[in-house]
N, C-alpha and C positions, 0 to 999 in steps of 0.2 A: 389517491396514492397510498400505497401500503409500505410498511417497513420491509426491508429485504434481509433475509437471514444469511449468515455466513455459511458457506459450504466448503469444507476442507478440500474437496476434490475439484473445485472449479476455480480456474484462474481469475483473479481480480474480484472474487466475491466479497472479500473483506473491504476492499476499496469501495465497491458499489453499496455495500451495507452502510458504511460510514458516510458516504456522500448523501445517501437518502436520509439518514438520521439527521445530518446537518441541514438538509433541505426542510425537514419537518420539525426542526428544533422548537420553534414557537408553539406548534401544536402539542408536541411532547411535553414541554414545560407546562402548558395550560392544563392538560389532562391530569398531570400530577398535582396540580393545585386545587382541583375540585374537592370540596369538603367530603364527598362520598368516597374519594380515593385516598384522602390524606393519610389515613391510618395504615392502609395496606401498601400503598405505592410510594409514599414520601421518601422511603429509604433508597429508592431507585433514581431519585432526582439527580441530575448531573449539574455540578457546580459550574460557574463561569470558567474556572481553571480547567475543569474537565472538558468543557466544550472547546476550549483553546487547544488542549492536547489532542482532541479528536480531529480538529482542523489540521494540526501539524502532521499527525499520522496519515490523514487522508492526502495531504500534499506529498508526503514521502511515497505512499502507495500509488499515487497517480503517475509518478515517474516509472515505477515498476510496471504499471499497466501499459504505459506507452511503449516501453521496451518489449514487453511480451506480445503486444499487438503486431509488432513487426514480424513475428513468427507465425501469426495466425493467417492462414490462407486456405481457401477451399479449392482453388483451381490450379495452383502452381507450387512447386517445391520452394521451401524457404530456408533450407539448411545454410545456404550462403549468407544468410542474415544472422546466424547464430552468434558469432563473435560481436558484431556491432550491437546486437540486442542485449548482450551481457555488458559490454563496455559502456553503453549509454547510461543505464541506471547507476553503475559504479561511479562513473565520472560525476554525474549530477549529485549523487549522495556525498561524494568526497567534497564537492564544493559547498554543500549545505553544512557538512561537518566542520569545515574550516571557516565558514562564513557565518551564515544566519544562526546556526545552533552551536557555535564554538563555545559559548558560555553556558550551555545547557547540557550537563553531563547525562541526564536521562535520554535526551534526544540523540546525543552523540552515541550512546550505547546502542540505541535502536538502529541508527545508521550504520554503525560499525558491524553489527550483527548481519545486516543485509549485505554489506560490502564483502564481509568474510565468506558468507554463503555463496555469493556469486563468484567470488574468487576461487572457491573450491570447485565449482562447476567449470570455470574457465580452465583450471589445471587438468580436470578430467578430459576436457575437449582437446587440450594440447597433446594428450597421449594417444589420440586416434587420428587416422588419416582421412576420416570421413569428410571433414571440412575442406581439406585440400582437394580432395576428389570432386566435391561439389562445386568448387570454384573453377 
């Protein structure tokens, strides 16, 4: 298994990168503890709190990944799924914001940024007839 790099132009690449890092967590921690690497790599060691944050961010991104997967198709049009694909992550993130992360201002800020971004896309979609025609 190799680490996966984030690619700005690929959907879900950050999610896949974090998921793989979490999968390889023990190995990554072990490599950074080798005496040969201690001087050069110790500063890159992720704390327990850092790993917890990465798990939380991966959870949030998994919701976005499931939403965008609804729009990924090779053989048939998917425009009719655009509104549900936007509503799904927004709804899930609002639940996390009001529930699990209600007392965590940092995670609420992350969730709010995602909700606001999807909301902006939703408003753009509202101004076009493409969705109605696709239905």
